[in-house]
PyMOL commands that place a pseudoatom at each C-alpha (Angstrom):
pseudoatom trace, name=CA, resn=UNK, resi=1, chain=A, elem=C, hetatm=0, pos=[4.893, -7.171, -57.364]
pseudoatom trace, name=CA, resn=UNK, resi=2, chain=A, elem=C, hetatm=0, pos=[3.599, -3.997, -56.489]
pseudoatom trace, name=CA, resn=UNK, resi=3, chain=A, elem=C, hetatm=0, pos=[6.459, -3.062, -53.860]
pseudoatom trace, name=CA, resn=UNK, resi=4, chain=A, elem=C, hetatm=0, pos=[5.857, 0.671, -53.156]
pseudoatom trace, name=CA, resn=UNK, resi=5, chain=A, elem=C, hetatm=0, pos=[8.833, 2.631, -53.011]
pseudoatom trace, name=CA, resn=UNK, resi=6, chain=A, elem=C, hetatm=0, pos=[8.645, 3.869, -49.662]
pseudoatom trace, name=CA, resn=UNK, resi=7, chain=A, elem=C, hetatm=0, pos=[9.141, 0.596, -48.339]
pseudoatom trace, name=CA, resn=UNK, resi=8, chain=A, elem=C, hetatm=0, pos=[12.787, 0.041, -49.400]
pseudoatom trace, name=CA, resn=UNK, resi=9, chain=A, elem=C, hetatm=0, pos=[13.957, 3.847, -48.629]
pseudoatom trace, name=CA, resn=UNK, resi=10, chain=A, elem=C, hetatm=0, pos=[15.712, 3.771, -45.532]
pseudoatom trace, name=CA, resn=UNK, resi=11, chain=A, elem=C, hetatm=0, pos=[16.018, 7.249, -43.045]
pseudoatom trace, name=CA, resn=UNK, resi=12, chain=A, elem=C, hetatm=0, pos=[18.685, 9.071, -42.432]
pseudoatom trace, name=CA, resn=UNK, resi=13, chain=A, elem=C, hetatm=0, pos=[21.547, 7.815, -39.911]
pseudoatom trace, name=CA, resn=UNK, resi=14, chain=A, elem=C, hetatm=0, pos=[21.024, 10.450, -37.120]
pseudoatom trace, name=CA, resn=UNK, resi=15, chain=A, elem=C, hetatm=0, pos=[16.857, 10.601, -37.712]
pseudoatom trace, name=CA, resn=UNK, resi=16, chain=A, elem=C, hetatm=0, pos=[16.113, 7.043, -36.207]
pseudoatom trace, name=CA, resn=UNK, resi=17, chain=A, elem=C, hetatm=0, pos=[18.069, 7.467, -32.667]
pseudoatom trace, name=CA, resn=UNK, resi=18, chain=A, elem=C, hetatm=0, pos=[16.593, 10.904, -32.414]
pseudoatom trace, name=CA, resn=UNK, resi=19, chain=A, elem=C, hetatm=0, pos=[13.255, 9.538, -33.260]
pseudoatom trace, name=CA, resn=UNK, resi=20, chain=A, elem=C, hetatm=0, pos=[13.181, 6.345, -30.894]
pseudoatom trace, name=CA, resn=UNK, resi=21, chain=A, elem=C, hetatm=0, pos=[13.871, 8.834, -28.047]
pseudoatom trace, name=CA, resn=UNK, resi=22, chain=A, elem=C, hetatm=0, pos=[11.203, 11.150, -28.686]
pseudoatom trace, name=CA, resn=UNK, resi=23, chain=A, elem=C, hetatm=0, pos=[8.427, 8.049, -28.975]
pseudoatom trace, name=CA, resn=UNK, resi=24, chain=A, elem=C, hetatm=0, pos=[9.651, 6.539, -25.957]
pseudoatom trace, name=CA, resn=UNK, resi=25, chain=A, elem=C, hetatm=0, pos=[9.614, 9.725, -23.741]
pseudoatom trace, name=CA, resn=UNK, resi=26, chain=A, elem=C, hetatm=0, pos=[5.764, 10.222, -23.524]
pseudoatom trace, name=CA, resn=UNK, resi=27, chain=A, elem=C, hetatm=0, pos=[5.966, 6.471, -21.986]
pseudoatom trace, name=CA, resn=UNK, resi=28, chain=A, elem=C, hetatm=0, pos=[8.820, 7.539, -19.260]
pseudoatom trace, name=CA, resn=UNK, resi=29, chain=A, elem=C, hetatm=0, pos=[6.606, 10.841, -18.380]
pseudoatom trace, name=CA, resn=UNK, resi=30, chain=A, elem=C, hetatm=0, pos=[3.561, 8.956, -18.016]
pseudoatom trace, name=CA, resn=UNK, resi=31, chain=A, elem=C, hetatm=0, pos=[5.742, 6.007, -15.995]
pseudoatom trace, name=CA, resn=UNK, resi=32, chain=A, elem=C, hetatm=0, pos=[6.710, 8.769, -13.655]
pseudoatom trace, name=CA, resn=UNK, resi=33, chain=A, elem=C, hetatm=0, pos=[3.784, 10.564, -13.355]
pseudoatom trace, name=CA, resn=UNK, resi=34, chain=A, elem=C, hetatm=0, pos=[1.707, 7.547, -12.307]
pseudoatom trace, name=CA, resn=UNK, resi=35, chain=A, elem=C, hetatm=0, pos=[5.089, 6.869, -9.906]
pseudoatom trace, name=CA, resn=UNK, resi=36, chain=A, elem=C, hetatm=0, pos=[5.129, 10.067, -8.138]
pseudoatom trace, name=CA, resn=UNK, resi=37, chain=A, elem=C, hetatm=0, pos=[0.477, 10.240, -7.987]
pseudoatom trace, name=CA, resn=UNK, resi=38, chain=A, elem=C, hetatm=0, pos=[-0.411, 6.055, -7.124]
pseudoatom trace, name=CA, resn=UNK, resi=39, chain=A, elem=C, hetatm=0, pos=[2.351, 4.082, -6.254]
pseudoatom trace, name=CA, resn=UNK, resi=40, chain=A, elem=C, hetatm=0, pos=[4.595, 6.188, -4.187]
pseudoatom trace, name=CA, resn=UNK, resi=41, chain=A, elem=C, hetatm=0, pos=[1.512, 7.580, -2.042]
pseudoatom trace, name=CA, resn=UNK, resi=42, chain=A, elem=C, hetatm=0, pos=[0.109, 3.509, -1.591]
pseudoatom trace, name=CA, resn=UNK, resi=43, chain=A, elem=C, hetatm=0, pos=[3.445, 3.002, -0.547]
pseudoatom trace, name=CA, resn=UNK, resi=44, chain=A, elem=C, hetatm=0, pos=[3.508, 5.296, 2.419]
pseudoatom trace, name=CA, resn=UNK, resi=45, chain=A, elem=C, hetatm=0, pos=[0.189, 4.370, 3.460]
pseudoatom trace, name=CA, resn=UNK, resi=46, chain=A, elem=C, hetatm=0, pos=[0.872, 0.680, 3.574]
pseudoatom trace, name=CA, resn=UNK, resi=47, chain=A, elem=C, hetatm=0, pos=[4.351, 1.081, 5.495]
pseudoatom trace, name=CA, resn=UNK, resi=48, chain=A, elem=C, hetatm=0, pos=[1.999, 3.545, 7.780]
pseudoatom trace, name=CA, resn=UNK, resi=49, chain=A, elem=C, hetatm=0, pos=[-0.920, 1.277, 8.346]
pseudoatom trace, name=CA, resn=UNK, resi=50, chain=A, elem=C, hetatm=0, pos=[2.249, -1.680, 9.147]
pseudoatom trace, name=CA, resn=UNK, resi=51, chain=A, elem=C, hetatm=0, pos=[3.590, 0.249, 11.717]
pseudoatom trace, name=CA, resn=UNK, resi=52, chain=A, elem=C, hetatm=0, pos=[0.162, 1.105, 13.648]
pseudoatom trace, name=CA, resn=UNK, resi=53, chain=A, elem=C, hetatm=0, pos=[-0.651, -2.592, 13.312]
pseudoatom trace, name=CA, resn=UNK, resi=54, chain=A, elem=C, hetatm=0, pos=[2.984, -4.021, 14.215]
pseudoatom trace, name=CA, resn=UNK, resi=55, chain=A, elem=C, hetatm=0, pos=[2.436, -1.166, 17.713]
pseudoatom trace, name=CA, resn=UNK, resi=56, chain=A, elem=C, hetatm=0, pos=[-0.488, -2.626, 18.574]
pseudoatom trace, name=CA, resn=UNK, resi=57, chain=A, elem=C, hetatm=0, pos=[-1.186, -3.070, 22.564]
pseudoatom trace, name=CA, resn=UNK, resi=58, chain=A, elem=C, hetatm=0, pos=[-3.834, -4.472, 25.179]
pseudoatom trace, name=CA, resn=UNK, resi=59, chain=A, elem=C, hetatm=0, pos=[-6.202, -1.668, 25.521]
pseudoatom trace, name=CA, resn=UNK, resi=60, chain=A, elem=C, hetatm=0, pos=[-6.303, -0.587, 22.374]
pseudoatom trace, name=CA, resn=UNK, resi=61, chain=A, elem=C, hetatm=0, pos=[-9.859, -0.275, 20.721]
pseudoatom trace, name=CA, resn=UNK, resi=62, chain=A, elem=C, hetatm=0, pos=[-9.671, -0.820, 17.270]
pseudoatom trace, name=CA, resn=UNK, resi=63, chain=A, elem=C, hetatm=0, pos=[-11.643, -1.217, 14.170]
pseudoatom trace, name=CA, resn=UNK, resi=64, chain=A, elem=C, hetatm=0, pos=[-11.735, -4.515, 11.674]
pseudoatom trace, name=CA, resn=UNK, resi=65, chain=A, elem=C, hetatm=0, pos=[-12.061, -4.714, 8.442]
pseudoatom trace, name=CA, resn=UNK, resi=66, chain=A, elem=C, hetatm=0, pos=[-15.567, -6.504, 9.088]
pseudoatom trace, name=CA, resn=UNK, resi=67, chain=A, elem=C, hetatm=0, pos=[-16.930, -3.495, 10.710]
pseudoatom trace, name=CA, resn=UNK, resi=68, chain=A, elem=C, hetatm=0, pos=[-16.237, -4.610, 14.255]
pseudoatom trace, name=CA, resn=UNK, resi=69, chain=A, elem=C, hetatm=0, pos=[-15.264, -2.672, 16.820]
pseudoatom trace, name=CA, resn=UNK, resi=70, chain=A, elem=C, hetatm=0, pos=[-13.804, -3.868, 19.737]
pseudoatom trace, name=CA, resn=UNK, resi=71, chain=A, elem=C, hetatm=0, pos=[-10.867, -3.361, 22.301]
pseudoatom trace, name=CA, resn=UNK, resi=72, chain=A, elem=C, hetatm=0, pos=[-7.295, -5.754, 22.033]
pseudoatom trace, name=CA, resn=UNK, resi=73, chain=A, elem=C, hetatm=0, pos=[-7.309, -8.034, 25.711]
pseudoatom trace, name=CA, resn=UNK, resi=74, chain=A, elem=C, hetatm=0, pos=[-4.500, -9.906, 24.489]
pseudoatom trace, name=CA, resn=UNK, resi=75, chain=A, elem=C, hetatm=0, pos=[-1.504, -9.621, 21.370]
pseudoatom trace, name=CA, resn=UNK, resi=76, chain=A, elem=C, hetatm=0, pos=[-0.418, -12.828, 20.037]
pseudoatom trace, name=CA, resn=UNK, resi=77, chain=A, elem=C, hetatm=0, pos=[2.791, -13.679, 18.521]
pseudoatom trace, name=CA, resn=UNK, resi=78, chain=A, elem=C, hetatm=0, pos=[1.031, -15.871, 15.950]
pseudoatom trace, name=CA, resn=UNK, resi=79, chain=A, elem=C, hetatm=0, pos=[0.052, -12.874, 13.845]
pseudoatom trace, name=CA, resn=UNK, resi=80, chain=A, elem=C, hetatm=0, pos=[-3.558, -12.781, 15.955]
pseudoatom trace, name=CA, resn=UNK, resi=81, chain=A, elem=C, hetatm=0, pos=[-5.238, -10.753, 18.531]
pseudoatom trace, name=CA, resn=UNK, resi=82, chain=A, elem=C, hetatm=0, pos=[-8.260, -11.554, 21.261]
pseudoatom trace, name=CA, resn=UNK, resi=83, chain=A, elem=C, hetatm=0, pos=[-10.666, -8.514, 20.706]
pseudoatom trace, name=CA, resn=UNK, resi=84, chain=A, elem=C, hetatm=0, pos=[-13.054, -8.479, 23.435]
pseudoatom trace, name=CA, resn=UNK, resi=85, chain=A, elem=C, hetatm=0, pos=[-16.254, -7.388, 21.083]
pseudoatom trace, name=CA, resn=UNK, resi=86, chain=A, elem=C, hetatm=0, pos=[-18.742, -7.088, 24.146]
pseudoatom trace, name=CA, resn=UNK, resi=87, chain=A, elem=C, hetatm=0, pos=[-18.979, -7.984, 27.815]
pseudoatom trace, name=CA, resn=UNK, resi=88, chain=A, elem=C, hetatm=0, pos=[-17.351, -11.304, 28.608]
pseudoatom trace, name=CA, resn=UNK, resi=89, chain=A, elem=C, hetatm=0, pos=[-17.228, -11.674, 24.334]
pseudoatom trace, name=CA, resn=UNK, resi=90, chain=A, elem=C, hetatm=0, pos=[-14.082, -12.282, 22.873]
pseudoatom trace, name=CA, resn=UNK, resi=91, chain=A, elem=C, hetatm=0, pos=[-12.971, -12.858, 19.369]
pseudoatom trace, name=CA, resn=UNK, resi=92, chain=A, elem=C, hetatm=0, pos=[-9.747, -13.471, 17.700]
pseudoatom trace, name=CA, resn=UNK, resi=93, chain=A, elem=C, hetatm=0, pos=[-9.083, -11.268, 14.559]
pseudoatom trace, name=CA, resn=UNK, resi=94, chain=A, elem=C, hetatm=0, pos=[-5.948, -11.596, 12.258]
pseudoatom trace, name=CA, resn=UNK, resi=95, chain=A, elem=C, hetatm=0, pos=[-3.503, -8.551, 12.939]
pseudoatom trace, name=CA, resn=UNK, resi=96, chain=A, elem=C, hetatm=0, pos=[-3.849, -7.799, 9.361]
pseudoatom trace, name=CA, resn=UNK, resi=97, chain=A, elem=C, hetatm=0, pos=[-7.541, -6.951, 9.406]
pseudoatom trace, name=CA, resn=UNK, resi=98, chain=A, elem=C, hetatm=0, pos=[-7.361, -4.111, 11.419]
pseudoatom trace, name=CA, resn=UNK, resi=99, chain=A, elem=C, hetatm=0, pos=[-7.801, -0.950, 9.244]
pseudoatom trace, name=CA, resn=UNK, resi=100, chain=A, elem=C, hetatm=0, pos=[-7.934, 1.632, 12.134]
pseudoatom trace, name=CA, resn=UNK, resi=101, chain=A, elem=C, hetatm=0, pos=[-6.799, 2.204, 15.831]
pseudoatom trace, name=CA, resn=UNK, resi=102, chain=A, elem=C, hetatm=0, pos=[-9.847, 4.493, 17.173]
pseudoatom trace, name=CA, resn=UNK, resi=103, chain=A, elem=C, hetatm=0, pos=[-8.266, 4.995, 20.529]
pseudoatom trace, name=CA, resn=UNK, resi=104, chain=A, elem=C, hetatm=0, pos=[-4.572, 4.677, 21.300]
pseudoatom trace, name=CA, resn=UNK, resi=105, chain=A, elem=C, hetatm=0, pos=[-3.374, 3.543, 25.068]
pseudoatom trace, name=CA, resn=UNK, resi=106, chain=A, elem=C, hetatm=0, pos=[-0.755, 5.580, 26.417]
pseudoatom trace, name=CA, resn=UNK, resi=107, chain=A, elem=C, hetatm=0, pos=[2.239, 3.313, 27.375]
pseudoatom trace, name=CA, resn=UNK, resi=108, chain=A, elem=C, hetatm=0, pos=[2.800, 3.289, 31.360]
pseudoatom trace, name=CA, resn=UNK, resi=109, chain=A, elem=C, hetatm=0, pos=[5.588, 5.394, 32.379]
pseudoatom trace, name=CA, resn=UNK, resi=110, chain=A, elem=C, hetatm=0, pos=[7.928, 4.244, 35.345]
pseudoatom trace, name=CA, resn=UNK, resi=111, chain=A, elem=C, hetatm=0, pos=[7.291, 6.401, 38.671]
for i in range(1, 111): cmd.bond("trace and resi %d" % i, "trace and resi %d" % (i + 1))
show_as sticks, trace
zoom trace
């Protein structure tokens, strides 16, 4: 009964397609900016951390997520490490809890 004429009018044929692209352009730009500022650096950081954990060897001094500093005494195949945190005190920790390698041991060279 009280229908306004604005609802009945249609936009021009070319104006609808251009308007839709113009509306989504800011969203696309925001996603691209977020990718380069947040997502990509985080993926690189996770890749570096995974490479560091995969490269752990006996003798490396490590820092766990719980704040414990110790020396790796054994690397197990099941994803765990044996870490010596004091004289004759060894604990088993999961590899993914290692946050940092403090001192990296050099591989022995064949003489």
